[in-house]
N, C-alpha and C positions, 0 to 999 in steps of 0.2 A: 132555882130550887128544884123545879121539876126535872131539869136535865141531870141534876145530881142524884135524884132518886132512880131515874130510868137506867143509868149506867150500872149500878150494883144489881138491879133486878135482871138486866140482860146477862150479867156474868153468872148469876145463880142459875138461870135457864140453861146456859151453855154447859155449866158444870154437870147439871142433872142429865142433859142430853148425851154428853160424852160418856158419863158413867153407865147409862143405859145401853149405849152401843157397845161398849167394851164388854159388858156382862153377856150381852146377846152373842157376840162373836166368840167369846171363850166357851160358851155352852155348845155352840155349833162345832167348834174345833174338837171339843172333848167327845162329841158324838161321832165325828168322822174318824178320829184317830185309831180306833180298833180296826176299822176296815183297811186302813193304810198298812198296818203292821201285820195283818192276818195273812196276806198273800205270801210274803217271804217265809213265814213260818211253815206254811203248808208245803211250799216248794222244798224247803230244807228237810222236812220230814220225809218226803218222797225220795230225795237224794240220799239221805242216810239209810233208808230202807233198802235201796238198790245196792248201796255200797256194802251193806252187811251181808248180802248174798255171797260176796266174794271174800268175806272175812272169815274164811274157813280153809284150813291148809289143803285138804284133799280136793275140795271144789276148785280152789285157786290153781292147784297143780293140773287138774283136768283142763281148765280153761286155758291156761298158758300153753299146755301141750297142743291143744287144737289150734290155737293161734299160730304156733310155730309149724304145725303139720296139718295144713288144711286138707280136708278130704279123708282124714283117717276114719276108718270104720270102727264100729263098737268093739269088736273083738281085739283089734289092735290097741285100743285105749286100755282095755283090761290087761292085756299081756305086757305091753311096754311100760305101764305104770304099776304093774304088779298089784292090781286091784281085784277083789272079788266081784263077780258079775252083778250081784245085788247092790253093792256099794256104788259101783260105777253107774249103774242105771239110775239109782236114786239121785245122784248129783247131776247127771246129765239131764234128767227130767226137769230139775229145778233151773238149771242154766238155760235150757231151751224155752221153758215157759216164761222165764223172766226176760227173754229177748237177748241174752248174751250170745247164744249159739243158735244156729239154724241147721236143719237136716236136709239131705238130698238123697232120694231113693235111687240106688244103683243096682237094679235087679234084686237079688236077695240081700244086698248090703244096704245099711243105713249109714251114710257118711255125714260127718259133722264139720261145720264151717263156722268161722266167726261171723256173726250176724252183720248184715249191711256192708260187708266188705267185697263180696263177689256177686257178679251177675249170674243169672241162670245158665247162660252159655259157658261162663268160666267154671262154674261148679260141675257142669257136664264134662268139659274137657279135662279138668283135674281128676274127675272120677275115672275117665278113660285112661289117663296116664298112670293111675294106680294099678291098672291091669298090665302086666309085663309085656305081653305080645302086642296088644292094641297100642300101648304107649310107645313101643319101639317103632311101630308103623308110622305113627304121627311124627315122631322124631326124625325118621329117615326121610319122609316126604317133605318135612319142613326145610330141608336143604335146597329145595326149589326145582330139582329136575324130576321129570316123570320117570317112574321106575316100572319095568315090565313085571308081569306076574311071576315069571320064572326067576328073575333076578331077586325080587323081593322075598320069594319063598326060600331061595338059597341063603340070603343074608340072615333071615330069621331062623333058618334051620328047622323049618316046619314043612309039613306036606302041602301039596297044592290044594287039597280039599280043606285043610285047616285054615289056610290063608284065605280061601274063598269065603269061608264062614265069617272070618274076622272083617274082611273087606265089605261084605254085604251089610254087616252090622254098622260099620262106620259110614257107609253110603246112605243107609236109612236115616242116620242121624244128621246127615248133611255135611259131613266133614271131608269126604273124599269124592272125587269124580273119576270116572274111567273113560278111556279112549281106545277103541279098537283100530289097529292098523294091520289089516289082513288077518293073519292068524295070531298076531301078537296083541295082547291087552296091556295097556299102560295105566298106571295110577298116579294121580297127583293130588295135592291138597287143594281144597276149594279156596279160591282167593279170598272170599269173605271170612274164612276161618283162620287165615295165616297169622294175623296180628294177635288174635285170642290165644291160639296154640302157643305161639312164641312167648307171650306174656305168662301163660300158665306154667310152661316148662321152666322159665326163669324163677318163678315163685317157689316151686317145689324143689328146686335145686339149691336154694339158699341154705 
């Protein structure tokens, strides 16, 4: 008789215990669930906010233009896209602050590049290549042979004094080295810069 009473009592205890555990687990799960779903919503909101910055025709045109023409300066963007100065500056400021574009100071010029695509050295070389004479000097010296001052001056069709100014600027930037042989001075591209110059020339010629 006792064994018959003990068995139902044990079943009742087990039922109450399992019910208590299931309720406790469900409460904890409901408490944790908002934390699990909150992170994707925040990330999604940030992603949508960044996307909306390019969801504007003029701004998208400027961004695409800079991507295709790295190193373009401000006035070039205004002229080639036929944009008023104020409109171009407004959208460029937004794109720069949002991290879509970066700037590089080239003397009195501010040049624009796609962010995180170019190194500092590459932006410097591309900026030089945008200057006709300096760019031609790098292109000529990229062929690999040392070129004398007289020959280079003749090829570029500029005076000796003008070439000296250009060469000194490029030497100060570390792109060119010179070698004197008697009365003749020869110029060549610094070996450490060859790969960068070649890569940048290919980029802007696409």
